[in-house]
PDB file of N, CA, C and O in Angstrom:
ATOM      1  N   MET A   1      23.449 -32.591  31.176  1.00  0.00           N
ATOM      2  CA  MET A   1      24.790 -32.372  31.664  1.00  0.00           C
ATOM      3  C   MET A   1      25.388 -31.210  30.876  1.00  0.00           C
ATOM      4  O   MET A   1      25.223 -31.121  29.660  1.00  0.00           O
ATOM      5  N   THR A   2      26.084 -30.324  31.584  1.00  0.00           N
ATOM      6  CA  THR A   2      26.700 -29.184  30.907  1.00  0.00           C
ATOM      7  C   THR A   2      27.921 -29.634  30.112  1.00  0.00           C
ATOM      8  O   THR A   2      28.473 -30.709  30.346  1.00  0.00           O
ATOM      9  N   LEU A   3      28.321 -28.805  29.183  1.00  0.00           N
ATOM     10  CA  LEU A   3      29.505 -29.114  28.381  1.00  0.00           C
ATOM     11  C   LEU A   3      30.753 -29.194  29.250  1.00  0.00           C
ATOM     12  O   LEU A   3      31.593 -30.071  29.051  1.00  0.00           O
ATOM     13  N   LEU A   4      30.877 -28.292  30.203  1.00  0.00           N
ATOM     14  CA  LEU A   4      32.055 -28.291  31.072  1.00  0.00           C
ATOM     15  C   LEU A   4      32.125 -29.561  31.910  1.00  0.00           C
ATOM     16  O   LEU A   4      33.191 -30.162  32.047  1.00  0.00           O
ATOM     17  N   LEU A   5      30.995 -29.966  32.469  1.00  0.00           N
ATOM     18  CA  LEU A   5      30.975 -31.188  33.264  1.00  0.00           C
ATOM     19  C   LEU A   5      31.277 -32.402  32.392  1.00  0.00           C
ATOM     20  O   LEU A   5      32.006 -33.302  32.810  1.00  0.00           O
ATOM     21  N   SER A   6      30.732 -32.428  31.206  1.00  0.00           N
ATOM     22  CA  SER A   6      31.008 -33.522  30.272  1.00  0.00           C
ATOM     23  C   SER A   6      32.492 -33.582  29.924  1.00  0.00           C
ATOM     24  O   SER A   6      33.082 -34.660  29.861  1.00  0.00           O
ATOM     25  N   GLU A   7      33.087 -32.410  29.698  1.00  0.00           N
ATOM     26  CA  GLU A   7      34.526 -32.358  29.397  1.00  0.00           C
ATOM     27  C   GLU A   7      35.341 -32.865  30.584  1.00  0.00           C
ATOM     28  O   GLU A   7      36.314 -33.598  30.406  1.00  0.00           O
ATOM     29  N   ALA A   8      34.946 -32.478  31.783  1.00  0.00           N
ATOM     30  CA  ALA A   8      35.663 -32.927  32.975  1.00  0.00           C
ATOM     31  C   ALA A   8      35.579 -34.446  33.103  1.00  0.00           C
ATOM     32  O   ALA A   8      36.589 -35.093  33.381  1.00  0.00           O
ATOM     33  N   PHE A   9      34.403 -35.021  32.906  1.00  0.00           N
ATOM     34  CA  PHE A   9      34.256 -36.469  33.006  1.00  0.00           C
ATOM     35  C   PHE A   9      35.038 -37.186  31.908  1.00  0.00           C
ATOM     36  O   PHE A   9      35.607 -38.250  32.148  1.00  0.00           O
ATOM     37  N   ASP A  10      35.071 -36.613  30.709  1.00  0.00           N
ATOM     38  CA  ASP A  10      35.866 -37.207  29.634  1.00  0.00           C
ATOM     39  C   ASP A  10      37.336 -37.268  30.020  1.00  0.00           C
ATOM     40  O   ASP A  10      37.999 -38.284  29.811  1.00  0.00           O
ATOM     41  N   LYS A  11      37.842 -36.173  30.587  1.00  0.00           N
ATOM     42  CA  LYS A  11      39.248 -36.145  30.993  1.00  0.00           C
ATOM     43  C   LYS A  11      39.503 -37.095  32.163  1.00  0.00           C
ATOM     44  O   LYS A  11      40.518 -37.790  32.201  1.00  0.00           O
ATOM     45  N   LEU A  12      38.578 -37.115  33.108  1.00  0.00           N
ATOM     46  CA  LEU A  12      38.737 -38.008  34.251  1.00  0.00           C
ATOM     47  C   LEU A  12      38.722 -39.476  33.831  1.00  0.00           C
ATOM     48  O   LEU A  12      39.396 -40.311  34.435  1.00  0.00           O
ATOM     49  N   SER A  13      37.959 -39.778  32.803  1.00  0.00           N
ATOM     50  CA  SER A  13      37.876 -41.172  32.354  1.00  0.00           C
ATOM     51  C   SER A  13      39.206 -41.682  31.805  1.00  0.00           C
ATOM     52  O   SER A  13      39.392 -42.889  31.651  1.00  0.00           O
ATOM     53  N   GLN A  14      40.130 -40.772  31.511  1.00  0.00           N
ATOM     54  CA  GLN A  14      41.440 -41.157  30.994  1.00  0.00           C
ATOM     55  C   GLN A  14      42.440 -41.455  32.122  1.00  0.00           C
ATOM     56  O   GLN A  14      43.534 -41.961  31.869  1.00  0.00           O
ATOM     57  N   LEU A  15      42.064 -41.143  33.345  1.00  0.00           N
ATOM     58  CA  LEU A  15      42.935 -41.409  34.489  1.00  0.00           C
ATOM     59  C   LEU A  15      42.877 -42.881  34.870  1.00  0.00           C
ATOM     60  O   LEU A  15      41.934 -43.581  34.502  1.00  0.00           O
ATOM     61  N   PRO A  16      43.876 -43.352  35.603  1.00  0.00           N
ATOM     62  CA  PRO A  16      43.807 -44.725  36.124  1.00  0.00           C
ATOM     63  C   PRO A  16      42.589 -44.871  37.047  1.00  0.00           C
ATOM     64  O   PRO A  16      42.136 -43.902  37.657  1.00  0.00           O
ATOM     65  N   GLU A  17      42.077 -46.087  37.134  1.00  0.00           N
ATOM     66  CA  GLU A  17      40.860 -46.335  37.907  1.00  0.00           C
ATOM     67  C   GLU A  17      40.973 -45.867  39.347  1.00  0.00           C
ATOM     68  O   GLU A  17      40.005 -45.339  39.896  1.00  0.00           O
ATOM     69  N   LEU A  18      42.124 -46.045  39.970  1.00  0.00           N
ATOM     70  CA  LEU A  18      42.294 -45.637  41.354  1.00  0.00           C
ATOM     71  C   LEU A  18      42.074 -44.128  41.504  1.00  0.00           C
ATOM     72  O   LEU A  18      41.405 -43.692  42.441  1.00  0.00           O
ATOM     73  N   LEU A  19      42.624 -43.343  40.602  1.00  0.00           N
ATOM     74  CA  LEU A  19      42.433 -41.903  40.644  1.00  0.00           C
ATOM     75  C   LEU A  19      40.993 -41.521  40.327  1.00  0.00           C
ATOM     76  O   LEU A  19      40.450 -40.586  40.915  1.00  0.00           O
ATOM     77  N   GLN A  20      40.380 -42.242  39.402  1.00  0.00           N
ATOM     78  CA  GLN A  20      38.969 -41.985  39.093  1.00  0.00           C
ATOM     79  C   GLN A  20      38.116 -42.197  40.344  1.00  0.00           C
ATOM     80  O   GLN A  20      37.224 -41.400  40.634  1.00  0.00           O
ATOM     81  N   ASP A  21      38.393 -43.269  41.080  1.00  0.00           N
ATOM     82  CA  ASP A  21      37.634 -43.552  42.292  1.00  0.00           C
ATOM     83  C   ASP A  21      37.872 -42.487  43.359  1.00  0.00           C
ATOM     84  O   ASP A  21      36.949 -42.124  44.089  1.00  0.00           O
ATOM     85  N   GLU A  22      39.102 -41.986  43.454  1.00  0.00           N
ATOM     86  CA  GLU A  22      39.394 -40.935  44.427  1.00  0.00           C
ATOM     87  C   GLU A  22      38.624 -39.661  44.098  1.00  0.00           C
ATOM     88  O   GLU A  22      38.062 -39.022  44.988  1.00  0.00           O
ATOM     89  N   VAL A  23      38.601 -39.295  42.823  1.00  0.00           N
ATOM     90  CA  VAL A  23      37.864 -38.101  42.411  1.00  0.00           C
ATOM     91  C   VAL A  23      36.373 -38.316  42.632  1.00  0.00           C
ATOM     92  O   VAL A  23      35.687 -37.414  43.112  1.00  0.00           O
ATOM     93  N   ALA A  24      35.866 -39.483  42.295  1.00  0.00           N
ATOM     94  CA  ALA A  24      34.449 -39.785  42.484  1.00  0.00           C
ATOM     95  C   ALA A  24      34.077 -39.707  43.961  1.00  0.00           C
ATOM     96  O   ALA A  24      33.030 -39.164  44.314  1.00  0.00           O
ATOM     97  N   GLN A  25      34.937 -40.250  44.824  1.00  0.00           N
ATOM     98  CA  GLN A  25      34.655 -40.201  46.257  1.00  0.00           C
ATOM     99  C   GLN A  25      34.625 -38.762  46.761  1.00  0.00           C
ATOM    100  O   GLN A  25      33.782 -38.410  47.587  1.00  0.00           O
ATOM    101  N   GLN A  26      35.531 -37.938  46.272  1.00  0.00           N
ATOM    102  CA  GLN A  26      35.551 -36.532  46.674  1.00  0.00           C
ATOM    103  C   GLN A  26      34.294 -35.808  46.199  1.00  0.00           C
ATOM    104  O   GLN A  26      33.704 -35.030  46.949  1.00  0.00           O
ATOM    105  N   LEU A  27      33.885 -36.062  44.961  1.00  0.00           N
ATOM    106  CA  LEU A  27      32.665 -35.447  44.441  1.00  0.00           C
ATOM    107  C   LEU A  27      31.444 -35.852  45.265  1.00  0.00           C
ATOM    108  O   LEU A  27      30.607 -35.012  45.597  1.00  0.00           O
ATOM    109  N   LEU A  28      31.345 -37.130  45.590  1.00  0.00           N
ATOM    110  CA  LEU A  28      30.214 -37.613  46.384  1.00  0.00           C
ATOM    111  C   LEU A  28      30.234 -37.005  47.783  1.00  0.00           C
ATOM    112  O   LEU A  28      29.191 -36.637  48.323  1.00  0.00           O
ATOM    113  N   SER A  29      31.413 -36.905  48.357  1.00  0.00           N
ATOM    114  CA  SER A  29      31.538 -36.305  49.685  1.00  0.00           C
ATOM    115  C   SER A  29      31.130 -34.831  49.657  1.00  0.00           C
ATOM    116  O   SER A  29      30.411 -34.362  50.539  1.00  0.00           O
ATOM    117  N   ASP A  30      31.597 -34.107  48.634  1.00  0.00           N
ATOM    118  CA  ASP A  30      31.227 -32.695  48.486  1.00  0.00           C
ATOM    119  C   ASP A  30      29.722 -32.541  48.299  1.00  0.00           C
ATOM    120  O   ASP A  30      29.110 -31.636  48.865  1.00  0.00           O
ATOM    121  N   TRP A  31      29.135 -33.418  47.514  1.00  0.00           N
ATOM    122  CA  TRP A  31      27.698 -33.366  47.252  1.00  0.00           C
ATOM    123  C   TRP A  31      26.917 -33.592  48.545  1.00  0.00           C
ATOM    124  O   TRP A  31      25.971 -32.859  48.832  1.00  0.00           O
ATOM    125  N   GLU A  32      27.306 -34.597  49.323  1.00  0.00           N
ATOM    126  CA  GLU A  32      26.626 -34.882  50.579  1.00  0.00           C
ATOM    127  C   GLU A  32      26.758 -33.710  51.545  1.00  0.00           C
ATOM    128  O   GLU A  32      25.802 -33.359  52.238  1.00  0.00           O
ATOM    129  N   SER A  33      27.932 -33.113  51.589  1.00  0.00           N
ATOM    130  CA  SER A  33      28.151 -31.952  52.452  1.00  0.00           C
ATOM    131  C   SER A  33      27.259 -30.789  52.035  1.00  0.00           C
ATOM    132  O   SER A  33      26.681 -30.114  52.887  1.00  0.00           O
ATOM    133  N   GLU A  34      27.144 -30.552  50.752  1.00  0.00           N
ATOM    134  CA  GLU A  34      26.298 -29.475  50.240  1.00  0.00           C
ATOM    135  C   GLU A  34      24.836 -29.724  50.595  1.00  0.00           C
ATOM    136  O   GLU A  34      24.125 -28.794  50.976  1.00  0.00           O
ATOM    137  N   LEU A  35      24.386 -30.962  50.475  1.00  0.00           N
ATOM    138  CA  LEU A  35      22.999 -31.285  50.834  1.00  0.00           C
ATOM    139  C   LEU A  35      22.744 -31.055  52.320  1.00  0.00           C
ATOM    140  O   LEU A  35      21.691 -30.541  52.698  1.00  0.00           O
ATOM    141  N   ARG A  36      23.712 -31.438  53.173  1.00  0.00           N
ATOM    142  CA  ARG A  36      23.557 -31.212  54.613  1.00  0.00           C
ATOM    143  C   ARG A  36      23.484 -29.723  54.909  1.00  0.00           C
ATOM    144  O   ARG A  36      22.677 -29.296  55.734  1.00  0.00           O
ATOM    145  N   TRP A  37      24.323 -28.924  54.241  1.00  0.00           N
ATOM    146  CA  TRP A  37      24.321 -27.480  54.448  1.00  0.00           C
ATOM    147  C   TRP A  37      22.972 -26.891  54.030  1.00  0.00           C
ATOM    148  O   TRP A  37      22.390 -26.089  54.762  1.00  0.00           O
ATOM    149  N   GLN A  38      22.479 -27.283  52.866  1.00  0.00           N
ATOM    150  CA  GLN A  38      21.200 -26.762  52.391  1.00  0.00           C
ATOM    151  C   GLN A  38      20.069 -27.126  53.350  1.00  0.00           C
ATOM    152  O   GLN A  38      19.196 -26.303  53.621  1.00  0.00           O
ATOM    153  N   THR A  39      20.082 -28.347  53.861  1.00  0.00           N
ATOM    154  CA  THR A  39      19.053 -28.790  54.798  1.00  0.00           C
ATOM    155  C   THR A  39      19.135 -27.984  56.092  1.00  0.00           C
ATOM    156  O   THR A  39      18.116 -27.525  56.609  1.00  0.00           O
ATOM    157  N   ALA A  40      20.339 -27.815  56.608  1.00  0.00           N
ATOM    158  CA  ALA A  40      20.513 -27.058  57.849  1.00  0.00           C
ATOM    159  C   ALA A  40      20.073 -25.613  57.667  1.00  0.00           C
ATOM    160  O   ALA A  40      19.414 -25.048  58.540  1.00  0.00           O
ATOM    161  N   PHE A  41      20.429 -25.018  56.549  1.00  0.00           N
ATOM    162  CA  PHE A  41      20.066 -23.625  56.298  1.00  0.00           C
ATOM    163  C   PHE A  41      18.559 -23.482  56.152  1.00  0.00           C
ATOM    164  O   PHE A  41      17.968 -22.557  56.709  1.00  0.00           O
ATOM    165  N   THR A  42      17.943 -24.374  55.421  1.00  0.00           N
ATOM    166  CA  THR A  42      16.503 -24.312  55.185  1.00  0.00           C
ATOM    167  C   THR A  42      15.724 -24.486  56.484  1.00  0.00           C
ATOM    168  O   THR A  42      14.763 -23.760  56.737  1.00  0.00           O
ATOM    169  N   THR A  43      16.133 -25.440  57.299  1.00  0.00           N
ATOM    170  CA  THR A  43      15.388 -25.709  58.524  1.00  0.00           C
ATOM    171  C   THR A  43      15.655 -24.680  59.616  1.00  0.00           C
ATOM    172  O   THR A  43      14.902 -24.610  60.587  1.00  0.00           O
ATOM    173  N   SER A  44      16.708 -23.881  59.478  1.00  0.00           N
ATOM    174  CA  SER A  44      17.024 -22.901  60.516  1.00  0.00           C
ATOM    175  C   SER A  44      16.455 -21.512  60.213  1.00  0.00           C
ATOM    176  O   SER A  44      16.578 -20.612  61.044  1.00  0.00           O
ATOM    177  N   GLN A  45      15.844 -21.319  59.060  1.00  0.00           N
ATOM    178  CA  GLN A  45      15.341 -19.998  58.679  1.00  0.00           C
ATOM    179  C   GLN A  45      14.357 -19.435  59.687  1.00  0.00           C
ATOM    180  O   GLN A  45      14.438 -18.255  60.030  1.00  0.00           O
ATOM    181  N   THR A  46      13.435 -20.243  60.166  1.00  0.00           N
ATOM    182  CA  THR A  46      12.440 -19.775  61.129  1.00  0.00           C
ATOM    183  C   THR A  46      13.125 -19.309  62.407  1.00  0.00           C
ATOM    184  O   THR A  46      12.794 -18.252  62.946  1.00  0.00           O
ATOM    185  N   GLN A  47      14.071 -20.090  62.886  1.00  0.00           N
ATOM    186  CA  GLN A  47      14.789 -19.721  64.103  1.00  0.00           C
ATOM    187  C   GLN A  47      15.603 -18.442  63.877  1.00  0.00           C
ATOM    188  O   GLN A  47      15.636 -17.570  64.746  1.00  0.00           O
ATOM    189  N   LEU A  48      16.256 -18.326  62.727  1.00  0.00           N
ATOM    190  CA  LEU A  48      17.021 -17.116  62.426  1.00  0.00           C
ATOM    191  C   LEU A  48      16.114 -15.893  62.354  1.00  0.00           C
ATOM    192  O   LEU A  48      16.492 -14.813  62.809  1.00  0.00           O
ATOM    193  N   ASP A  49      14.929 -16.051  61.790  1.00  0.00           N
ATOM    194  CA  ASP A  49      13.970 -14.950  61.731  1.00  0.00           C
ATOM    195  C   ASP A  49      13.566 -14.498  63.135  1.00  0.00           C
ATOM    196  O   ASP A  49      13.475 -13.300  63.406  1.00  0.00           O
ATOM    197  N   LYS A  50      13.325 -15.462  64.021  1.00  0.00           N
ATOM    198  CA  LYS A  50      12.952 -15.118  65.400  1.00  0.00           C
ATOM    199  C   LYS A  50      14.090 -14.384  66.103  1.00  0.00           C
ATOM    200  O   LYS A  50      13.853 -13.408  66.816  1.00  0.00           O
ATOM    201  N   LEU A  51      15.333 -14.850  65.906  1.00  0.00           N
ATOM    202  CA  LEU A  51      16.477 -14.188  66.525  1.00  0.00           C
ATOM    203  C   LEU A  51      16.648 -12.769  65.993  1.00  0.00           C
ATOM    204  O   LEU A  51      16.970 -11.855  66.752  1.00  0.00           O
ATOM    205  N   ALA A  52      16.436 -12.585  64.703  1.00  0.00           N
ATOM    206  CA  ALA A  52      16.544 -11.251  64.112  1.00  0.00           C
ATOM    207  C   ALA A  52      15.472 -10.326  64.668  1.00  0.00           C
ATOM    208  O   ALA A  52      15.752  -9.163  64.957  1.00  0.00           O
ATOM    209  N   GLN A  53      14.258 -10.821  64.820  1.00  0.00           N
ATOM    210  CA  GLN A  53      13.170 -10.013  65.387  1.00  0.00           C
ATOM    211  C   GLN A  53      13.482  -9.633  66.831  1.00  0.00           C
ATOM    212  O   GLN A  53      13.217  -8.504  67.244  1.00  0.00           O
ATOM    213  N   GLN A  54      14.042 -10.562  67.600  1.00  0.00           N
ATOM    214  CA  GLN A  54      14.394 -10.282  68.993  1.00  0.00           C
ATOM    215  C   GLN A  54      15.518  -9.247  69.059  1.00  0.00           C
ATOM    216  O   GLN A  54      15.483  -8.348  69.900  1.00  0.00           O
ATOM    217  N   ALA A  55      16.504  -9.366  68.185  1.00  0.00           N
ATOM    218  CA  ALA A  55      17.599  -8.399  68.159  1.00  0.00           C
ATOM    219  C   ALA A  55      17.085  -7.006  67.821  1.00  0.00           C
ATOM    220  O   ALA A  55      17.510  -6.024  68.429  1.00  0.00           O
ATOM    221  N   LEU A  56      16.188  -6.915  66.874  1.00  0.00           N
ATOM    222  CA  LEU A  56      15.603  -5.629  66.502  1.00  0.00           C
ATOM    223  C   LEU A  56      14.789  -5.052  67.658  1.00  0.00           C
ATOM    224  O   LEU A  56      14.866  -3.856  67.936  1.00  0.00           O
ATOM    225  N   ALA A  57      14.012  -5.895  68.327  1.00  0.00           N
ATOM    226  CA  ALA A  57      13.223  -5.438  69.474  1.00  0.00           C
ATOM    227  C   ALA A  57      14.136  -4.950  70.591  1.00  0.00           C
ATOM    228  O   ALA A  57      13.851  -3.931  71.220  1.00  0.00           O
ATOM    229  N   ASP A  58      15.232  -5.666  70.846  1.00  0.00           N
ATOM    230  CA  ASP A  58      16.193  -5.238  71.866  1.00  0.00           C
ATOM    231  C   ASP A  58      16.816  -3.891  71.495  1.00  0.00           C
ATOM    232  O   ASP A  58      16.981  -3.021  72.350  1.00  0.00           O
ATOM    233  N   PHE A  59      17.155  -3.728  70.233  1.00  0.00           N
ATOM    234  CA  PHE A  59      17.739  -2.471  69.766  1.00  0.00           C
ATOM    235  C   PHE A  59      16.751  -1.322  69.949  1.00  0.00           C
ATOM    236  O   PHE A  59      17.106  -0.268  70.476  1.00  0.00           O
ATOM    237  N   GLU A  60      15.514  -1.532  69.512  1.00  0.00           N
ATOM    238  CA  GLU A  60      14.488  -0.487  69.599  1.00  0.00           C
ATOM    239  C   GLU A  60      14.144  -0.144  71.049  1.00  0.00           C
ATOM    240  O   GLU A  60      13.748   0.984  71.342  1.00  0.00           O
ATOM    241  N   ALA A  61      14.294  -1.114  71.960  1.00  0.00           N
ATOM    242  CA  ALA A  61      13.996  -0.882  73.368  1.00  0.00           C
ATOM    243  C   ALA A  61      15.195  -0.309  74.129  1.00  0.00           C
ATOM    244  O   ALA A  61      15.113  -0.060  75.331  1.00  0.00           O
ATOM    245  N   GLY A  62      16.306  -0.102  73.420  1.00  0.00           N
ATOM    246  CA  GLY A  62      17.489   0.468  74.055  1.00  0.00           C
ATOM    247  C   GLY A  62      18.287  -0.510  74.898  1.00  0.00           C
ATOM    248  O   GLY A  62      19.069  -0.095  75.754  1.00  0.00           O
ATOM    249  N   ARG A  63      18.100  -1.801  74.668  1.00  0.00           N
ATOM    250  CA  ARG A  63      18.821  -2.811  75.442  1.00  0.00           C
ATOM    251  C   ARG A  63      20.112  -3.246  74.750  1.00  0.00           C
ATOM    252  O   ARG A  63      20.727  -4.237  75.141  1.00  0.00           O
ATOM    253  N   VAL A  64      20.520  -2.497  73.715  1.00  0.00           N
ATOM    254  CA  VAL A  64      21.711  -2.845  72.952  1.00  0.00           C
ATOM    255  C   VAL A  64      22.758  -1.755  73.165  1.00  0.00           C
ATOM    256  O   VAL A  64      22.458  -0.567  73.051  1.00  0.00           O
ATOM    257  N   LYS A  65      23.989  -2.166  73.475  1.00  0.00           N
ATOM    258  CA  LYS A  65      25.074  -1.228  73.679  1.00  0.00           C
ATOM    259  C   LYS A  65      26.067  -1.384  72.525  1.00  0.00           C
ATOM    260  O   LYS A  65      26.613  -2.469  72.323  1.00  0.00           O
ATOM    261  N   PRO A  66      26.303  -0.316  71.770  1.00  0.00           N
ATOM    262  CA  PRO A  66      27.278  -0.396  70.684  1.00  0.00           C
ATOM    263  C   PRO A  66      28.677  -0.678  71.233  1.00  0.00           C
ATOM    264  O   PRO A  66      29.085  -0.073  72.224  1.00  0.00           O
ATOM    265  N   LEU A  67      29.392  -1.568  70.614  1.00  0.00           N
ATOM    266  CA  LEU A  67      30.749  -1.925  71.029  1.00  0.00           C
ATOM    267  C   LEU A  67      31.692  -1.808  69.842  1.00  0.00           C
ATOM    268  O   LEU A  67      31.297  -2.047  68.701  1.00  0.00           O
ATOM    269  N   GLY A  68      32.914  -1.447  70.107  1.00  0.00           N
ATOM    270  CA  GLY A  68      33.946  -1.456  69.086  1.00  0.00           C
ATOM    271  C   GLY A  68      34.609  -2.817  69.049  1.00  0.00           C
ATOM    272  O   GLY A  68      34.334  -3.672  69.891  1.00  0.00           O
ATOM    273  N   PHE A  69      35.481  -3.021  68.075  1.00  0.00           N
ATOM    274  CA  PHE A  69      36.128  -4.335  67.937  1.00  0.00           C
ATOM    275  C   PHE A  69      36.950  -4.686  69.177  1.00  0.00           C
ATOM    276  O   PHE A  69      37.015  -5.857  69.553  1.00  0.00           O
ATOM    277  N   GLY A  70      37.573  -3.709  69.814  1.00  0.00           N
ATOM    278  CA  GLY A  70      38.361  -3.973  70.997  1.00  0.00           C
ATOM    279  C   GLY A  70      37.540  -4.320  72.219  1.00  0.00           C
ATOM    280  O   GLY A  70      38.088  -4.763  73.228  1.00  0.00           O
ATOM    281  N   GLU A  71      36.240  -4.125  72.144  1.00  0.00           N
ATOM    282  CA  GLU A  71      35.364  -4.370  73.300  1.00  0.00           C
ATOM    283  C   GLU A  71      34.581  -5.662  73.194  1.00  0.00           C
ATOM    284  O   GLU A  71      33.796  -5.974  74.090  1.00  0.00           O
ATOM    285  N   LEU A  72      34.765  -6.402  72.156  1.00  0.00           N
ATOM    286  CA  LEU A  72      33.984  -7.617  71.975  1.00  0.00           C
ATOM    287  C   LEU A  72      34.446  -8.728  72.872  1.00  0.00           C
ATOM    288  O   LEU A  72      33.884  -9.823  72.838  1.00  0.00           O
TER     289      LEU A  72
END
């Protein structure tokens, strides 16, 4: 455990139990969200690579028309 995290837990331990539980629930929720994001990103890499290759092929074949922000 890092010193900063240890310091944070020491300070949190001084809060009333209800607040400690609220902070713990938020940390757990954030952690679960981060894991879902990492899983989604990892599993989508192959698909993103294919889309990038297709976009490059379309560009090289002249099937891409440059647009300005007002034309999107």
